[in-house]
N, C-alpha and C positions, 0 to 999 in steps of 0.2 A: 697409963699414957704419960709420956714425958712432957715437960713444959713447952718445949719448942713445937712439938706436934700439936698440942692443945692450942697454943697461940695461933699456929697456922690455920687450924680448922676454924677457930673463932673469927680471925680476921677475914679469911676468904669467904667463910660462910656468911658473915654479916654484910660483906660486899654484895654477895648474890642476893641476900635478903632485901637489901636496899633497892635492888633493881626489880624485885618482884612484888613487894608489899603494895605499891601503888599502881600496879599493872591492872588495866581495866578488865582484861580477860580473866586474870586470876581472881579478881574481886567477884566476878559473876559466876564462877564455877563453884558450886557448893562442895564442901569437903576439902578441895584443894586449897581454896582461899583460907579456910579455917586452919588447915594444917600448916600453912605458911605463917599465919599469925601466932600459932602456938610455939613455933621454934624461934624463941627470942635470942637465945645465945647458943650457937652451934658448938656442942661439946663432943660430938661423936662423928666417926667416919660415916656412919649410916645416915645421919642428918645431912651431912654435906653432899653425899652421893644423891640423896633425894632432891635436894635443892638444885643440884646440877642438872638432874633429869628434868625438873620443872622448867628451869631456865632454857634448856635445849628445846623443850616442847614449845615454849613461848617464842624463842628465836626462830625456830622453823616455821611457826605459824605466821610470824610477822605482824604488822599492824593490821587492825581491822577497821572497816569503814563504818559509817553510822548505821547503815541498813543491817550489817552483820551484828553490830552491837545491840540493836533493837531486837533482833531475832534471839540473841542469847539471853537478853533480859526477859523477853516474852516467854521463852521456853522455861527459864528457871523459875518463873512465877506462876505458871499455869496450874501446877499441881504439886503439893509438897512431897508426896510419895514419889512421883516421877522425878522431881528435882533431886531428891536424895539418891535415887538409883542412878540418875545421870551423872552426878558428881562422884559417886562411889565407883562406877565403872571406869571413869577416867583416872581416878586416884589409884585404884588397885593396879590398873594396867601400867601406869607410869612407875609406881613404886616397885612393881615386880619385874619390870623390863630389865633383861640382863644385857641388852645391847642398845646403843643409841640409834641403831637402824629402826628398832621397834618404836622408839620415841618419835622418829621422823614420820613413820606410817601413822601413828596416832595423830600427829599434827595435820597430816594430809587428810585423814578421815574427819577431823574436827573442822577443817576448812570447808570440806564438802558439806558438812552439817550446817555451817554458818551460811553457806550459799544455797541451802535448801535442796541440795542434790540427794541427800539422804535425810531420814527423819531421826527422831530421838531414839526409837527402838532399834533401828538399823545401826546407829552409832554404837549403842551398847553391845550389840552382837559383834560388831567389828572389833571393839575393845577386847571382848572375850577371845575372839579368834587370834588376835595379835598376841595376847598374853599367853595363850595355850600352844603357840606354834614354835618350832625351832627357827631361829633367825635365817639360816641358810635356805631352808625350804620356803620360808615366807618370801624372801627376796626373789627366789626363782619364780614362784607363782605370780607375784605381783608385778615384777619388772620385765619379765620375758614373755614374748608372744609364744615362743616354742619352748615351754618349760619342760624340764626333764624329771621333776620330782614324781614319785609314785603317789598318785592321789589317794590310794587306800590308806596311806599312813597319815593323811590330813583330815580324815573323817572325824576323829575325836576333837579336833580344834574347831570344827564347823566350817572349814574352808572347802571341804569336798563332801559329797554324799554318794551313797551307793544307788545304782539303778539296776533293776532286775529285768532281764530281757524276756524271760518266760521259760516255757517248757520245750525241750527238744525231743528227739526220737526216744522211744522206750521209756517215756515218762521221766527222764532225767532232767533236772533243772540245771540250767547253766549257772556258773558263778556270776556274781554281780559285776557290772562295769562301774565306772566312777566318773563323776563330772564335778566341776566347780559349782559351789553353791552361789546363790544370788549375793551373799555377803562377800565372797571372794571376788565376784564380778564387780560389785560396787567399789571395792577397794582398788581393784585394778584400774577401773575407770577414773577414780579419784586420783590415783597416782599419775596417770597419763595427763590429767587436766591440771593438777596442782603440784605434783612432785617432780616431774621431769624438768619443769622449767627452772627448778632450784638446782638441779644437778648439772644442767648445761651451762 
């Protein structure tokens, strides 16, 4: 890496770090807060990309009120095992997101969690679904009432599930139909409640 690029990564990375280190949300999310503290001097493009993703997540989330802060603190202290799973789900989803659209959906889901619209387990499932989906299909399913995506291709991500109609004439079983899972429905509702207001 040449000196000018390394200096750029260090300067811009440290600027982002300064804005995140004392952030209340970052402090209370296990794993994410730790990962921010570990990155003292940004020396790689990967580090800077990760910091940018976390910053986008925090920016999309916005400020949190006292009730939301108390819920976050309460949830993070309830059980150590749940706390680690909770933090890891967000960390891996943010780190592996290949588009900022996914980061925005993660922020929307997290806001729904802070407002008790979804619980800890549902948030982790949503993180997995976002991480495992293609961005274009995810946008179509979440933001459009009349989506065009073929739901059978969304089954592996957890956004859709097969439904079997039963047996027809001559004992032949029909092929399955498909519907959105409760996880997809939760994320769609969260987007309508928290995401659309940011886009308008």
